[in-house]
C-alpha positions in Angstrom: 0.0 0.0 0.0 1.2 3.5 -0.8 1.6 5.5 2.3 3.9 8.3 3.5 5.6 7.9 6.8 3.5 9.2 9.7 0.4 9.4 7.5 -2.5 7.5 9.2 -4.5 7.1 5.9 -3.9 3.8 4.2 -4.7 4.2 0.5 -4.1 1.6 -2.2 -1.8 2.4 -5.1 -3.6 4.6 -7.7 -3.6 1.9 -10.4 -4.8 -0.9 -8.1 -8.5 -1.7 -8.8 -10.1 -2.2 -5.4 -13.3 -0.2 -5.3 -16.7 -1.8 -6.2 -19.1 0.0 -8.4 -21.3 1.4 -5.6 -18.2 2.6 -3.7 -16.8 4.2 -6.8 -20.1 5.9 -7.6 -20.3 7.3 -4.1 -16.7 8.5 -4.1 -17.3 10.2 -7.5 -20.6 11.7 -6.4 -22.6 10.0 -9.2 -25.1 7.3 -9.5 -24.3 3.6 -10.4 -26.3 3.8 -13.6 -24.4 6.9 -14.6 -21.1 5.1 -14.0 -22.4 2.2 -16.2 -23.4 4.7 -18.9 -19.9 6.2 -18.9 -18.5 2.7 -19.3 -20.9 2.0 -22.2 -19.7 5.1 -23.9 -16.1 4.1 -23.6 -15.2 6.9 -21.2 -13.6 4.5 -18.8 -12.9 0.8 -18.6 -12.7 -0.7 -15.1 -10.8 -3.8 -14.3 -12.9 -7.0 -13.8 -12.5 -9.6 -11.1 -12.4 -13.3 -12.1 -16.1 -13.3 -11.5 -16.7 -10.3 -13.8 -17.3 -7.7 -11.1 -16.2 -4.2 -11.9 -13.3 -2.9 -9.9 -12.2 0.7 -10.0 -8.9 2.2 -9.1 -7.8 5.6 -7.8 -6.8 6.4 -11.4 -10.4 5.5 -12.5 -11.8 7.8 -9.8 -9.6 10.6 -11.0 -10.9 10.1 -14.5 -14.4 10.1 -13.2 -13.8 13.4 -11.5 -12.5 14.8 -14.9 -15.6 13.4 -16.6 -18.0 15.0 -14.1 -16.1 18.3 -14.4 -16.6 18.1 -18.2 -20.3 17.2 -17.8 -20.7 20.3 -15.5 -19.3 22.5 -18.3 -22.0 21.2 -20.7 -20.0 18.9 -22.8 -21.8 15.9 -24.2 -20.5 12.3 -23.8 -19.1 12.2 -27.4 -17.3 15.4 -26.8 -16.0 14.2 -23.4 -14.7 11.0 -25.0 -12.8 13.1 -27.6 -11.4 15.4 -24.9 -10.2 12.5 -22.8 -8.7 10.8 -25.9 -6.8 14.0 -26.7 -5.7 14.4 -23.1 -4.4 10.8 -23.0 -2.6 11.3 -26.3 -1.1 14.5 -25.0 0.1 12.8 -21.8 1.7 10.1 -24.0 3.4 12.6 -26.1 4.8 14.4 -23.0 6.1 11.1 -21.7 7.7 10.3 -25.0 9.2 13.8 -25.2 10.6 13.4 -21.6 12.1 10.1 -22.6 13.6 11.5 -25.8 15.1 14.4 -23.8 16.7 12.0 -21.4 18.0 9.8 -24.3 19.4 12.9 -26.0 21.1 14.0 -22.8 22.6 10.6 -22.3 23.8 10.5 -26.0 25.4 14.0 -25.7 27.2 12.9 -22.5 28.4 9.8 -24.3 29.7 11.9 -27.2 31.6 14.2 -24.9 33.1 11.2 -23.1 34.1 9.5 -26.4 35.6 12.8 -27.7 37.6 13.2 -24.5 38.8 9.6 -24.7 39.8 10.0 -28.3 41.6 13.4 -27.6 43.6 11.9 -24.7 44.9 8.9 -26.5 48.5 8.8 -27.4 48.7 10.1 -31.0 45.1 11.5 -30.7 44.1 14.7 -32.3 
């Protein structure tokens, strides 16, 4: 379980699906049928237990909060799906960009190290 030292709250890891549908609906402040509707429209996909019971994670609850915020602005479900898809794609691009920056930094450091090694060889330039 993810917990900071001294914190008396014990919360599961955000990606661990532990909440049943009624608990998830209550935590999100929506009805169970609304939660099922969001799933039917592809706005979120909860994990399933071996018996087929829906299980929601902290990440799912955060997504539900985003959905309810968008509903409150007047966006329809098709628009919300498109917004969420774009936000997910944007997050993926940011992660790829961060990875590429780290790769670039590593390669530049390797180039400097290789140049230094070449320049300090006997008979090097």
